[in-house]
C-alpha positions as CSV (number, residue, x, y, z in Angstrom):
1,M,-129.9,139.8,162.1
2,S,-130.7,143.2,163.4
3,N,-128.8,144.9,166.4
4,R,-132.1,144.9,168.7
5,T,-132.4,141.0,167.8
6,R,-128.8,140.3,168.4
7,A,-129.1,142.0,171.9
8,D,-132.1,139.8,172.6
9,V,-130.4,136.8,171.8
10,L,-127.3,137.6,173.8
11,L,-129.3,138.3,176.8
12,I,-131.3,135.3,176.8
13,A,-128.5,133.3,176.1
14,G,-126.5,134.8,178.9
15,F,-129.5,134.1,181.3
16,C,-129.9,130.7,180.2
17,A,-126.2,129.7,180.6
18,F,-125.8,131.4,184.1
19,L,-129.5,130.1,185.5
20,F,-129.3,126.7,183.8
21,F,-125.7,125.7,183.0
22,Y,-123.2,127.6,185.4
23,G,-122.3,125.5,188.5
24,A,-124.2,122.6,187.5
25,G,-121.8,119.9,188.1
26,S,-120.3,121.8,191.5
27,F,-122.1,119.5,193.7
28,G,-122.9,115.8,193.4
29,L,-126.3,114.4,192.3
30,I,-128.8,114.6,195.0
31,G,-131.9,112.4,196.2
32,A,-132.6,108.9,194.9
33,D,-133.9,109.8,191.3
34,E,-130.8,111.8,189.8
35,P,-128.2,109.4,190.4
36,R,-130.6,106.4,189.4
37,Y,-131.7,108.1,186.1
38,A,-128.0,108.9,185.4
39,Q,-126.6,105.4,186.1
40,V,-129.4,104.0,183.7
41,A,-128.2,106.3,181.0
42,R,-124.7,105.0,181.8
43,E,-125.5,101.4,181.6
44,M,-127.3,101.9,178.3
45,L,-124.5,103.5,176.9
46,D,-122.1,100.9,178.1
47,R,-124.2,98.3,176.5
48,H,-124.9,100.1,173.2
49,D,-128.4,99.3,174.0
50,W,-131.0,102.2,172.9
51,I,-134.1,100.2,173.8
52,T,-133.9,98.6,177.3
53,P,-133.0,100.9,180.2
54,T,-131.4,98.8,183.1
55,L,-130.3,99.6,186.6
56,G,-127.7,97.1,188.0
57,G,-127.9,95.1,185.0
58,H,-131.5,94.6,185.4
59,A,-134.3,95.8,183.3
60,W,-135.4,99.2,184.7
61,L,-138.9,100.0,183.0
62,E,-140.2,102.8,185.4
63,K,-139.8,105.6,182.7
64,P,-139.5,106.2,178.9
65,P,-136.1,106.7,177.2
66,L,-135.7,110.3,176.3
67,Y,-133.8,111.6,178.9
68,Y,-131.8,108.6,178.9
69,W,-131.0,109.0,175.3
70,Q,-130.2,112.8,176.0
71,A,-127.8,111.5,178.6
72,M,-126.1,109.1,176.5
73,L,-125.4,111.6,173.9
74,A,-124.1,113.9,176.6
75,Y,-121.8,111.4,178.1
76,S,-120.4,110.7,174.7
77,V,-119.3,114.3,174.2
78,L,-118.7,115.2,177.9
79,G,-117.7,112.2,179.7
80,V,-119.8,110.6,182.3
81,D,-120.1,113.2,185.4
82,D,-122.4,115.0,187.1
83,F,-122.4,118.0,184.9
84,A,-123.2,115.9,181.7
85,A,-126.0,114.2,183.8
86,R,-127.8,117.6,184.2
87,V,-127.0,119.1,180.6
88,P,-130.1,117.3,179.2
89,S,-132.4,119.1,181.4
90,A,-130.7,122.4,181.0
91,V,-130.8,122.1,177.0
92,D,-134.6,121.3,177.3
93,A,-135.2,124.6,179.5
94,T,-133.2,126.8,177.1
95,L,-135.4,125.4,174.1
96,L,-138.3,126.1,175.9
97,V,-137.5,129.8,177.0
98,V,-136.3,129.9,173.1
99,A,-139.7,128.8,171.9
100,V,-141.5,131.3,174.3
101,Y,-139.6,134.1,173.0
102,L,-140.0,133.4,169.3
103,F,-143.7,132.8,169.9
104,F,-144.0,136.1,171.4
105,R,-142.0,137.6,168.6
106,R,-144.3,136.3,166.1
107,F,-147.7,136.6,167.5
108,R,-147.3,139.0,170.6
109,R,-144.5,141.5,169.8
110,G,-143.2,144.1,172.3
111,V,-142.9,141.8,175.2
112,E,-140.9,138.7,173.9
113,V,-137.9,139.4,176.0
114,D,-139.9,139.6,179.2
115,A,-141.8,136.4,178.4
116,A,-138.6,134.7,177.8
117,L,-136.9,135.9,180.8
118,I,-140.0,135.3,183.2
119,T,-140.1,131.9,182.1
120,A,-136.3,131.3,182.7
121,S,-136.5,132.6,185.9
122,C,-139.3,130.8,187.6
123,A,-138.0,128.8,190.5
124,G,-139.7,125.6,189.1
125,V,-137.7,125.9,186.0
126,I,-134.4,126.9,187.3
127,G,-134.6,124.1,189.6
128,Y,-135.5,121.2,187.5
129,A,-133.2,122.6,184.8
130,R,-130.5,121.7,187.0
131,A,-131.8,118.0,187.9
132,A,-131.1,115.1,186.1
133,S,-134.6,113.8,185.5
134,M,-137.5,113.7,183.1
135,D,-139.7,116.5,184.4
136,M,-138.0,119.2,182.2
137,A,-138.0,117.2,179.2
138,L,-141.7,116.7,179.4
139,T,-142.4,120.2,180.3
140,A,-140.3,121.6,177.4
141,A,-142.1,119.2,174.9
142,F,-145.5,119.9,176.5
143,G,-145.2,123.8,176.7
144,I,-143.5,124.0,173.3
145,G,-146.3,121.8,171.9
146,M,-149.2,124.1,173.5
147,L,-147.5,127.1,172.1
148,S,-147.4,125.5,168.5
149,W,-151.1,124.5,168.9
150,W,-152.2,128.2,169.6
151,A,-149.6,129.2,166.8
152,W,-151.6,127.0,164.4
153,R,-154.9,128.3,165.9
154,E,-154.1,131.8,165.4
155,S,-152.9,131.3,161.8
156,E,-156.2,129.9,161.2
157,S,-157.8,133.1,161.3
158,E,-155.3,134.6,158.8
159,A,-155.9,134.1,155.0
160,G,-153.1,132.1,153.1
161,R,-149.9,130.7,155.0
162,E,-151.1,127.1,154.9
163,T,-147.8,125.7,154.5
164,E,-146.9,127.8,158.0
165,K,-150.4,126.5,159.4
166,R,-149.4,122.9,158.6
167,I,-145.7,123.3,160.1
168,Y,-147.3,124.5,163.6
169,L,-149.7,121.8,163.8
170,A,-147.2,119.2,162.9
171,S,-145.0,120.9,165.6
172,F,-147.7,120.2,168.0
173,Y,-147.8,116.4,167.2
174,L,-144.0,116.3,167.1
175,C,-144.0,117.7,170.7
176,M,-146.5,115.4,171.9
177,A,-144.6,112.5,170.6
178,L,-141.3,113.7,172.4
179,G,-143.6,114.1,175.6
180,M,-144.7,110.6,175.2
181,L,-140.9,109.5,174.9
182,A,-140.3,111.8,177.9
183,K,-142.6,110.4,180.7
184,G,-145.3,108.4,178.9
185,P,-149.2,109.2,177.8
186,I,-149.5,111.9,180.2
187,A,-148.4,114.6,177.6
188,P,-151.0,113.8,174.9
189,F,-153.4,113.3,177.6
190,L,-153.1,116.6,179.4
191,A,-152.8,118.2,175.9
192,G,-156.2,116.9,174.9
193,I,-157.8,117.8,178.2
194,V,-156.6,121.5,177.9
195,I,-157.8,121.8,174.2
196,L,-161.0,120.2,175.1
197,L,-161.5,122.6,178.0
198,F,-160.5,125.6,176.0
199,A,-163.1,124.6,173.3
200,A,-165.7,124.3,175.8
201,V,-164.9,127.5,177.6
202,A,-164.6,129.4,174.5
203,R,-167.1,127.7,172.4
204,E,-164.6,126.8,169.8
205,W,-165.7,123.3,168.9
206,R,-164.4,123.7,165.1
207,A,-160.9,124.0,166.7
208,L,-161.0,121.0,168.3
209,A,-162.3,118.9,165.5
210,K,-159.6,120.4,163.2
211,T,-156.7,119.6,165.5
212,L,-157.6,115.9,165.0
213,W,-155.2,116.0,161.6
214,L,-154.4,112.8,159.9
215,P,-150.6,113.3,159.0
216,G,-150.2,114.7,162.2
217,I,-151.4,111.5,164.0
218,V,-149.2,109.6,161.7
219,L,-146.6,111.6,162.6
220,F,-147.0,111.3,166.3
221,C,-147.2,107.4,165.9
222,V,-143.9,107.1,163.7
223,I,-142.0,109.1,166.4
224,A,-143.7,107.9,169.6
225,L,-144.6,104.2,169.4
226,P,-141.5,102.2,167.8
227,W,-139.8,102.3,171.1
228,Y,-142.7,101.3,172.9
229,V,-143.2,98.3,170.4
230,A,-139.7,97.5,170.6
231,V,-139.4,97.4,174.3
232,Q,-142.2,95.6,174.6
233,L,-140.9,92.7,172.5
234,R,-137.8,92.6,174.5
235,N,-139.4,92.7,178.0
236,P,-142.8,91.2,178.2
237,Q,-143.4,92.6,181.6
238,F,-143.0,96.2,180.2
239,F,-146.9,97.0,179.7
240,R,-147.6,95.8,183.2
241,E,-144.7,97.6,185.1
242,F,-145.0,100.8,182.9
243,F,-148.5,101.3,182.4
244,L,-150.4,99.5,184.9
245,L,-147.9,100.1,187.9
246,H,-146.2,103.3,187.2
247,N,-149.1,105.2,185.4
248,L,-152.4,103.9,186.6
249,A,-151.6,102.5,189.9
250,R,-149.4,105.6,190.6
251,F,-152.3,107.8,190.1
252,S,-155.1,105.7,191.6
253,S,-153.3,104.4,194.7
254,N,-150.7,105.2,197.0
255,L,-148.3,102.3,196.1
256,Y,-145.4,104.3,195.9
257,H,-145.8,106.0,199.3
258,H,-146.1,109.8,198.2
259,P,-149.3,110.9,199.8
260,E,-150.1,114.5,200.1
261,P,-153.4,116.4,200.9
262,F,-155.6,117.3,198.1
263,W,-154.6,121.1,198.2
264,Y,-151.1,120.1,198.0
265,F,-150.3,121.5,194.5
266,L,-151.6,125.0,195.4
267,P,-148.8,125.9,197.3
268,V,-146.1,123.8,195.2
269,T,-147.5,125.8,192.2
270,A,-146.9,129.0,193.9
271,L,-143.6,128.2,194.8
272,A,-142.7,127.2,191.4
273,L,-143.7,130.5,190.1
274,L,-141.5,132.4,192.4
275,P,-140.7,135.2,192.0
276,W,-143.7,136.0,189.8
277,V,-146.4,134.4,191.7
278,V,-148.2,138.0,192.6
279,F,-148.3,139.4,189.2
280,G,-149.1,135.8,187.8
281,A,-152.2,135.7,189.9
282,T,-153.2,139.3,189.2
283,A,-152.8,138.2,185.5
284,L,-155.1,134.8,186.1
285,V,-157.7,137.1,188.0
286,S,-157.9,139.7,185.1
287,V,-158.3,136.9,182.6
288,A,-161.2,135.4,185.0
289,R,-163.0,138.8,185.1
290,A,-162.7,139.6,181.3
291,W,-164.0,135.9,180.7
292,W,-166.9,136.6,182.6
293,K,-167.7,139.7,180.9
294,E,-167.2,138.5,177.7
295,R,-169.5,135.4,178.7
296,T,-172.4,137.7,179.0
297,T,-172.0,140.2,176.1
298,G,-170.8,138.0,173.3
299,E,-167.9,136.0,171.7
300,A,-164.3,136.5,173.0
301,D,-161.7,138.1,170.6
302,L,-158.7,136.1,169.6
303,E,-156.7,137.9,172.0
304,M,-159.1,137.1,174.8
305,Q,-159.3,133.4,173.7
306,F,-155.4,133.2,174.1
307,N,-155.5,134.2,177.7
308,M,-158.4,131.9,178.2
309,F,-156.2,128.9,176.9
310,A,-153.2,129.9,178.8
311,A,-155.4,129.9,181.9
312,C,-156.7,126.3,180.9
313,W,-153.2,125.1,180.4
314,L,-152.1,126.4,183.8
315,A,-155.3,124.9,185.4
316,V,-155.4,121.6,183.9
317,P,-152.3,120.0,185.4
318,V,-152.8,121.5,188.8
319,V,-156.2,120.3,188.8
320,F,-155.7,116.8,187.2
321,F,-152.7,115.8,189.5
322,S,-154.5,117.0,192.7
323,L,-156.8,114.2,192.0
324,S,-154.0,111.9,192.1
325,R,-153.2,109.5,195.1
326,S,-149.5,109.8,194.6
327,K,-148.0,113.3,194.5
328,L,-144.7,114.6,193.9
329,P,-143.6,118.4,193.2
330,G,-142.4,117.7,189.6
331,Y,-145.8,116.5,188.5
332,I,-147.2,120.2,188.0
333,L,-144.2,121.5,186.2
334,P,-145.9,121.5,182.8
335,A,-148.1,124.2,184.3
336,V,-145.5,126.7,185.1
337,P,-144.6,128.0,181.6
338,A,-148.3,128.8,181.2
339,G,-148.0,131.0,184.1
340,A,-145.2,132.8,182.6
341,V,-147.0,133.1,179.2
342,L,-150.0,134.3,181.0
343,L,-148.3,137.0,182.9
344,A,-146.2,138.2,179.9
345,D,-149.2,138.8,177.8
346,Y,-150.9,140.6,180.8
347,L,-147.7,143.1,180.9
348,R,-148.2,143.6,177.2
349,R,-151.7,144.9,177.6
350,E,-151.1,146.4,180.9
351,M,-147.8,148.1,180.1
352,N,-149.1,151.5,179.3
353,E,-150.5,151.7,182.8
354,G,-147.3,152.7,184.1
355,S,-147.2,152.5,187.7
356,V,-148.4,149.8,190.0
357,S,-150.9,149.9,193.1
358,G,-148.9,150.4,196.3
359,W,-150.3,147.0,197.9
360,L,-149.4,144.9,194.7
361,A,-146.0,146.4,194.4
362,V,-145.2,145.8,198.3
363,L,-146.7,142.2,198.0
364,H,-144.6,141.5,195.1
365,A,-141.5,142.9,196.7
366,L,-141.8,140.7,199.6
367,V,-142.5,137.6,197.5
368,A,-139.4,138.5,194.9
369,A,-137.1,139.4,197.9
370,A,-137.9,136.6,200.3
371,P,-135.9,133.8,198.8
372,M,-132.7,135.9,199.5
373,V,-132.9,135.0,203.1
374,P,-132.7,131.0,202.6
375,A,-130.3,131.6,199.7
376,L,-127.7,133.7,202.0
377,L,-128.1,130.9,204.7
378,I,-128.3,127.7,202.6
379,A,-125.6,126.2,204.6
380,Y,-127.7,126.5,207.9
381,V,-130.8,125.2,206.2
382,V,-129.0,122.1,204.5
383,T,-126.9,121.0,207.4
384,E,-129.0,122.2,210.6
385,H,-132.5,122.2,208.8
386,R,-133.3,125.4,210.3
387,L,-132.7,129.3,210.0
388,P,-130.1,130.6,212.4
389,A,-130.6,133.4,214.8
390,G,-128.1,136.1,215.7
391,R,-125.9,138.2,213.3
392,P,-126.1,135.7,210.0
393,M,-130.1,136.1,210.2
394,L,-129.9,139.9,210.6
395,T,-127.6,140.2,207.6
396,A,-129.7,138.3,205.4
397,L,-132.9,140.0,206.5
398,A,-131.1,143.2,205.9
399,V,-130.1,142.5,202.5
400,A,-133.8,141.2,201.8
401,F,-135.2,144.2,203.2
402,V,-133.0,146.7,201.1
403,L,-134.2,144.6,197.7
404,C,-137.5,144.8,199.0
405,A,-137.7,148.4,199.2
406,G,-136.0,148.9,196.2
407,I,-138.3,146.8,194.0
408,A,-141.6,148.3,195.6
409,L,-140.3,152.1,195.4
410,T,-139.6,151.3,191.6
411,L,-142.9,149.7,191.0
412,V,-144.8,152.5,192.3
413,S,-142.8,154.9,190.3
414,R,-144.5,156.6,187.0
415,S,-142.8,154.0,184.7
416,G,-142.7,151.2,187.3
417,L,-144.2,148.3,185.2
418,K,-141.7,148.7,182.4
419,Y,-139.0,148.1,185.1
420,L,-140.7,145.0,186.4
421,R,-138.7,142.5,184.7
422,F,-135.5,144.2,185.5
423,V,-136.1,144.8,189.3
424,T,-137.5,141.2,189.9
425,L,-134.6,139.3,187.8
426,I,-132.1,141.0,190.3
427,P,-133.0,139.0,193.5
428,V,-133.4,135.9,191.1
429,V,-129.8,136.1,189.9
430,L,-128.4,136.9,193.3
431,A,-130.2,134.1,194.9
432,V,-128.9,131.6,192.3
433,A,-125.3,133.0,193.0
434,F,-125.4,133.0,196.8
435,V,-126.7,129.2,196.6
436,L,-123.7,128.3,194.3
437,R,-121.4,130.4,196.5
438,F,-122.5,129.2,199.9
439,G,-124.5,125.8,199.3
440,V,-122.3,123.8,197.1
441,K,-120.1,122.2,200.0
442,P,-123.0,121.7,202.2
443,L,-125.3,120.2,199.4
444,D,-122.5,118.1,198.3
445,Q,-121.6,116.7,201.7
446,S,-125.0,116.1,203.3
447,L,-127.3,115.2,200.4
448,S,-124.9,113.7,197.9
449,A,-123.0,110.3,197.9
450,R,-120.1,111.7,196.0
451,P,-117.9,112.6,199.1
452,L,-118.5,109.4,200.4
453,A,-117.6,107.5,197.1
454,L,-114.5,109.4,197.1
455,E,-113.8,108.3,200.7
456,L,-114.3,104.4,199.8
457,A,-111.9,104.9,197.0
458,N,-109.2,106.4,199.0
459,V,-109.6,103.6,201.6
460,E,-109.5,100.8,199.1
461,T,-106.4,99.1,197.6
462,Q,-108.7,97.3,195.0
463,R,-112.0,97.8,193.8
464,L,-114.5,95.8,196.2
465,P,-118.1,94.7,196.0
466,L,-120.1,97.2,197.8
467,A,-123.4,96.6,200.2
468,V,-125.4,98.9,202.2
469,Y,-127.6,98.2,205.6
470,G,-130.0,100.5,206.9
471,V,-129.6,103.6,204.6
472,G,-131.9,105.3,202.3
473,R,-132.4,104.8,198.7
474,E,-130.4,108.2,197.9
475,L,-127.2,106.9,199.5
476,E,-127.7,103.4,197.7
477,Y,-128.4,104.9,194.4
478,G,-125.9,107.6,194.7
479,L,-123.1,105.1,195.4
480,A,-124.2,102.9,192.6
481,F,-123.4,105.9,190.0
482,Y,-120.3,107.3,191.5
483,R,-118.7,103.7,191.9
484,N,-120.5,102.5,188.7
485,Q,-121.3,99.0,190.2
486,A,-124.3,97.2,191.5
487,I,-125.0,97.8,195.4
488,A,-126.2,94.9,197.3
489,R,-128.6,95.5,200.3
490,Y,-128.3,93.3,203.5
491,E,-132.2,93.9,204.3
492,A,-133.1,92.1,200.9
493,G,-130.9,88.9,201.8
494,N,-128.2,90.1,199.5
495,V,-125.1,89.7,201.7
496,P,-122.0,89.0,199.5
497,A,-120.3,86.0,200.3
498,D,-116.8,87.6,199.3
499,E,-114.9,90.2,201.1
500,H,-116.8,93.4,200.7
501,L,-117.3,97.0,202.0
502,V,-120.5,97.9,203.7
503,I,-122.3,101.3,204.6
504,A,-124.3,101.4,207.7
505,P,-125.8,104.1,210.2
506,S,-123.4,105.1,212.8
507,D,-125.7,103.4,215.7
508,W,-125.6,100.1,213.8
509,Q,-124.7,97.4,216.5
510,I,-122.6,95.5,214.3
511,A,-121.1,93.0,217.2
512,N,-124.6,91.9,218.0
513,D,-125.8,91.6,214.4
514,R,-126.2,87.9,213.3
515,I,-126.1,88.8,209.6
516,L,-122.3,89.1,209.7
517,A,-121.7,86.3,212.5
518,G,-118.3,84.5,212.1
519,R,-117.0,86.9,209.5
520,H,-114.2,89.4,210.4
521,V,-115.4,92.9,210.3
522,T,-113.1,96.0,210.6
523,L,-114.3,99.6,210.8
524,L,-112.7,101.8,208.1
525,G,-114.0,105.2,208.7
526,H,-116.9,107.5,209.4
527,D,-118.9,109.9,207.2
528,A,-120.1,112.8,209.8
529,A,-122.1,114.5,207.2
530,Q,-124.0,111.5,206.4
531,N,-123.9,110.0,209.6
532,V,-122.8,106.7,208.5
533,D,-119.7,104.3,209.0
534,Y,-118.2,102.2,206.6
535,Y,-116.6,98.8,207.1
536,W,-114.5,95.8,205.6
537,V,-116.2,92.3,205.6
538,G,-114.3,89.5,205.0
539,A,-115.1,86.5,203.1
540,A,-117.7,84.0,204.6
541,G,-115.8,81.1,206.2
542,A,-112.4,82.8,206.1
543,K,-110.2,82.3,209.2
544,N,-109.5,85.3,211.2
């Protein structure tokens, strides 16, 4: 390994360690999905069952098992906690960054480090690399698969290297199989649309035909299908729940109550590409112009075709999921690496231009420095759902202004474009550092069930059943993970007959609620951050 390569490896490893792993367990699991998926993996590990996901002892067939398998391995090595639950996503993000680096090192030398660090520093990648969910597993598998396909496509133009070509195409099919295990048929489906669109735009139908490689199809089936067959045999309801409800119905209806306007994913994609969205849009416009010019003058060369392919990769997930009746931000995460790849190749072509136009430099500087404000004021944003006035706001704006000015002045200098990566990564690192410094406690107390679970453990003399009433799924699933027990819900008619604890909103009129008529109830405490009370409820029929 040369000194240059060693330096590249250390730099990329350092950024991945800080952006993805550092402080990943400093605050508890957030939302409904993180604790739910983490608990499913724990139950599978406890039962030594690698086939049927369960939650609360019941089959939970919404998602395929790749994240669960990864979390089970992490739990086995690190123990069951928040950090271990998030490690799979951090590892997947790191693998994606490494794949981008290796791809550019082989096919687009000169900006391989830029490409890797641009990918690593996109807001969407950082956010989902720190989340216990399936989105990063799908994104990594899909992204590496797309790069593998293009590596095969570009190798096709070179004489010889037959073994290398087969390895690239086999890697594509392997990654599509892993994507199928990460989040279902969406991975091979999107890949097919991307390749089909590229073939149509570039008029490269031979590449489409050659992609249908029998050994690759066999490899895909051998890796992806056994779990689907096994889980269907054990759970006859799997096909209906997974394919019909959680894939087709989720796309075609608002069954799961996530309605958003058609244009929803345009701003979401822009936010996911922060702080690179300005130059990413510039790169996309450059490709569109070049494609239009090539369209009228003749066939595009291989380099132009690569940019057309990356543009198709970026556009397809955004357009496809914009058609969905149910929309969540993580849906378009597979498009984010395409934006990073497109921008890195644009920098490779334009690096010799040196400086950047003034308006572009200022706009990029504003976008790159803007996240510093909410990062510095994260405690206000989380607890009060607003930005404060007065001195804290002025301080944050001053820091952002200094960074903005420094970035803009650097970019308009003679060699500004060469420093784009360096000056843009500064606010990224600072923003993550400030969130970890100032946001850990408010995030933990306001958005995670971990502090409440600790409070309950402190007031109990013995482990009791736990119920909830009138609280969100986030708190219900969070308590299920941190207490490792099934949670009863009063609204569903699941009122434990034995003595138990119950969590309810602070405005619950317990004395007038007939659900607990005739039962002894004692208020144990109040959680101000979550605005809930917790009670001890005596056994039904017990004498007061």
